[in-house]
N, C-alpha and C positions, 0 to 999 in steps of 0.2 A: 401490524402483523404483517401484512405480506412484505414491507421492505426488510422486516429482518428474517423472513424466511427466504425473501431474493438474496440476501446477503448471505446467511448460511448455508444456502443449499443450492444456488446460482453456480458460483465455481465447481462444483463436483458434481451438475445435472449438466452441466457443459461439456464436463470430461469425458461424463458417459456416456455421453449421445455421441461424443468425438470417436471413440472409441471403438463403437458398435455403428457408425458411420452412418447414423443416424441423425446428424444433426443439422437442422435446416438453417440456410445463412439466414431465413428472417430473424428466428430466435439470439442470434448471436448479434443482428444487428440490433435490435428491440434490447437487449441486455444491455449492447456498449452505449447505444445513445439515448436511453429512455433512463434506465435504471440506475448505471454508474453516474451520471450524473448528479442524479438526486441523490445515491449513498453518499459521494465525497461532498456534496453541497453539507447533508445533514452531520455529516463527521465535520468538517471545519466550523460548523457553527457552534457545536459541544465543544470544542477545543479550543473557539475563541469568544465565549459567552460576551452578551451583547451590556451586562450590568457590572456595576464594578465589583459586586459581591460576587465570589465564584470563581474570581479571573485574577489569580490563574489559578486552578484548580489544586488542592493539597496531594500530596504524595497518594493519602489512601483514596483519593476520589479518581485517579487515574490508572493507577495501577491494575485492576481489573478489565482494563482495553486491551492489555500484553494480548487477552485471549482472541481477538477478533484475527491475530494472525491467523488462526488455527483454520477458518474456513479457506484459506488463500491456498493452503497449504498445496491441494490437488490439482491446481492449476498451474502450480508451479512447478511442480515433480514432472505433469505432464508436458507442461513448457519445455524443459531442460531434457526430458527423453524420449518424447516420442521422434519418429524417422523421418514423418509427415503429418504436417499442419493443415488443415483445412483453411484456416484462419490466421493465419501468423500474427499479423497487422491488429486485428481487432481484439486477438486474443490475450497481446502485448500490451496493447490500450486498457484492457481488461484489469490487468495481470500490474500495470503500471498507477494505474488510477487509483484503485481501492487500495492498494498495500500504502499509498500517499495518504490516502484519508487516514488508515490505519496508523503511520508513520507518526501524522502529527498530535493522533489523541494520546501516542505512547513516546515512543522516544522525545519526540519535540517537548513533550513536558517535562523529562528527565534534564534536557539540554537546557531548557529555560533555568531549571532550576538549579543546576551547578551553575550556568551562567552567573546566574544574579546572584546567588554565592559566592563567585568568583568576583565580583563587578565590589559587590556591597561588604563583605566582608563575613556575612553572618547569614542565612536562609532568609525565606520569606518570614516574614511573621505575621500571623493570624490574630485574629479579634479574640475569637475563643468561645463567641456564641455559637449556639449549636442552631439556631437556624438558619443563620447567613453568613458563614464563614468567609468575613470581608479580608481582603488582606490588603495592610500595609506598606505600600512597594515606593521607593526612594525613585523617581522619573526617570534620574540617569542611567539608573542602572538597569532598571526596567526596559530602556529602547534598546543597551548594549545589548542584554540580557535577548531582545524579542532581533536583534540585528543578528546575533550568533545563530537561533533557530531559524531563521529566512535561511543563512548561509548553508548550513546544515542541510536544511530538506533541499532544498537545489543541490548537494553533490551528491544527495540519497537519489535524487531523481533523473540525473546526469547517470552514476554509477549504475543504476537500473537499469535504464534505456541499454547503456555499453554494454552490460553484461547478458540483456535479454539478446541484443542483436549479434554478439559473439557467438553465444548459445547456437542461434538459429544457424548461423554461418558453418559454425562447427559440426553440425546436422547433416546439414546439405553437402559438407565436403565430405563425410564419414561416408552418406548415403551414394554418394557418386561413386568414390571408391569401390566400395561393395557391388556396387551394380557393376562397374570396369571388370573386378576382377572375379565375377560370379558370370559373365558373359559369353555368350560361345566363342569359342576362339576361331580367329580368321587365317584360313591360311594361304599364302601367297604362292 
């Protein structure tokens, strides 16, 4: 319950407190160091179950996880639009780690199913049992699909880091230009 509240309300609370200039440094560190790794670990355990059944999840099982991107929207918008961030590296880490966890639960599964179908010639076949939907996978096609998912996850991670750094550099440059243009003129 606490974890769900922390995931759904945490990013919005961080943005709200930072906009009001009342965000304590300890709260950001606490959220980034303790909560985010636990949340990402929990999402990775859901993304790759440790038993044979429910791995990989059928489409109808992982599609609702796409809604987990919504709580990250305020933090993403604030990171891109704020002129000044008090904790840009920690906020970037929080945004990157949480969105990577959600990516593995959502887009990662779509990529797995598409790559498996491409390698195998047909989609994942499930046993049809209602209690435990066991998947029958060709091991060679499964390995290929998991390698594709790994590559795409790394590409997503690199692209997100590059975009976040470029956004902050652009904002810093725009802020410097505004300060220079609004500053007092010096007469020679």
